[in-house]
C-alpha positions in Angstrom: 35.8 63.1 21.0 35.6 65.9 18.4 32.1 66.3 16.9 32.7 67.4 13.2 30.7 71.0 12.0 27.4 70.3 10.7 27.6 73.6 9.0 30.1 75.2 6.4 30.1 78.7 5.2 31.8 80.3 2.5 31.8 83.3 0.4 32.2 81.8 -3.6 33.7 84.0 -6.0 33.7 83.2 -9.8 35.5 84.7 -13.0 36.3 83.7 -16.5 39.5 83.7 -17.5 39.5 85.8 -20.9 43.3 85.1 -21.3 42.7 81.6 -22.0 40.9 79.8 -25.1 38.8 78.2 -24.1 37.9 80.6 -21.7 38.4 78.6 -17.7 35.7 79.4 -14.5 38.0 79.7 -12.0 36.7 80.1 -8.1 37.8 80.9 -4.7 36.4 80.6 -1.5 36.8 82.5 1.6 36.1 81.6 5.2 34.3 84.9 6.6 34.9 83.7 10.2 38.8 83.3 9.6 39.1 85.6 5.9 41.2 82.3 4.9 40.7 82.1 1.4 41.6 79.4 -1.0 41.9 79.5 -4.9 41.0 77.0 -7.4 42.3 76.9 -11.1 38.9 75.4 -12.6 35.3 74.5 -11.0 36.2 70.8 -11.3 38.8 71.6 -8.0 36.3 73.4 -6.7 33.7 70.5 -6.5 36.6 68.1 -5.7 37.7 70.3 -2.2 33.8 70.5 -0.9 33.4 66.7 -1.3 36.5 66.6 0.4 34.9 68.5 3.2 31.7 67.0 3.4 33.4 63.4 3.1 35.4 63.8 6.0 31.8 64.8 8.0 29.9 62.1 6.3 32.6 59.3 7.2 33.0 60.2 10.7 29.1 60.1 11.3 29.4 56.5 9.5 31.7 55.3 11.9 29.4 56.7 14.8 26.3 55.3 13.3 27.9 51.5 12.6 29.0 51.7 16.2 25.0 52.7 17.1 23.9 49.9 15.5 26.3 47.0 16.6 25.5 48.1 20.3 21.4 47.4 19.7 
């Protein structure tokens, strides 16, 4: 079984768009190990990405925790 990572590291960039009214915050995350960059149209999408990233780790931990509870 592959162990999911328990640590994530990204370079976060935030900037405000002055072309839109009202202005909107945009974001990008860059993986420092791979250089892969992901852009986000707004902060809401950034948070959704981070929550999904952590949910994968959490759901796999919950499954492992449920197994250990039933084995006891």
